[in-house]
Every structure is written in structure tokens, then in C-alpha cells.
N, C-alpha and C positions, 0 to 999 in steps of 0.2 A: 383467496383472504389478501388482506390492505397489506399485509408484508410480503407476500409474493409480488403483489400488484408493485409496490414501492420496489424490490430488486429491478423488478424487470426496465422501470423506468430509468435504470445507472448504469444500466450494459449501455457501452459506448461510452460511456462518460469520463470525465477525470478522477482519478479520486488518490488522496494523501493516506496510507497507511500505516499509525506507529506499531511499532514493535516491544514486544516485553524488554527488548535489551537496548533499546532508547533507539534503533535504527529507524527511518521511515523512508517509506517506496512510493513515488507517484510513478501512477502510470494509468492504462485505459483499462476500465474494466470488462473482464470478459467473461468471468464464471465464477461462479460458488456453488460448490458439491455440499452435499449431506451433511459434512464433519464440516462444516464454517470454513474451508480450507478456499482462498479467493488465489481467481488468475488473473494479473495483468498485462496488458500488454504494454511493448514501447515505455519499458519502465525505468527506472532511476531510481538509485541506492543514494542516502545520503544518512549522513551520523557524523559525532563527537568527538574528533580526538586530541590526546595532549601532545605534542611535540615538540621536544625540546623547553617545555613549561610554559607552554601557548596553548591556548586553547584553538581549533583549526575547527572548520565546517570540509568534511571531503567529502566527495558525490561522485557517483561512476556510473557507467550506465551500465543496466544489466536486462538491458530486452525482455526478453517473457521469461516473468517467475513467478512461484506457485507460493505463497504466504500461509502457512500452516493456524489455520482456524485455531491453536493454541496459543499461539503468539500473539494475536493481534489483540492491542491494546486501545485503538479509536480507529476509525473510519472517518472522512472529511470528502463530500462531495462539491469539487468546485463548482460555479454558475455555468450552465453553455453558455 
């Protein structure tokens, strides 16, 4: 189907995934299962934190990550 072909084209491409709790994860798309759980490799997590009254953007390396489909708000594919 067209949707499956579109997903195949995204394999191995960098994605940015926004989650319901406000975090975002950037990494390389590896897999999507039947429950829409997404697996990214070489991933980095980003969030906004309040540090002493200042809004600070925080990041950390997470490596291989599985993002539950129920938590995904949006997915953005970067151009290759």
C-alpha cells in the first residue's frame, strides 16, 4: 500500500518525534511495529526545563530508544 511504501522510504532517515509530555527525540528511524511503537537509533532527547526561574533547553544522548505510539504527537523527517 502507499502508506507502507512511504514508511519504507523513511527507514534509515533522521526523524524528529514530538511526544505528549513535551519532549522531542531525534534519531535514525529503524522500525515501526503494529502498535505504532517507533524505534530510533543514535537518538538524542530534548526538553525544556525551568532552572531557577530561567527556561533552559536540555539535551541528553539516549542511543537506541523505543517511543510508545500512544505518546507520539508528531513525526518530522529531515531531508537527506
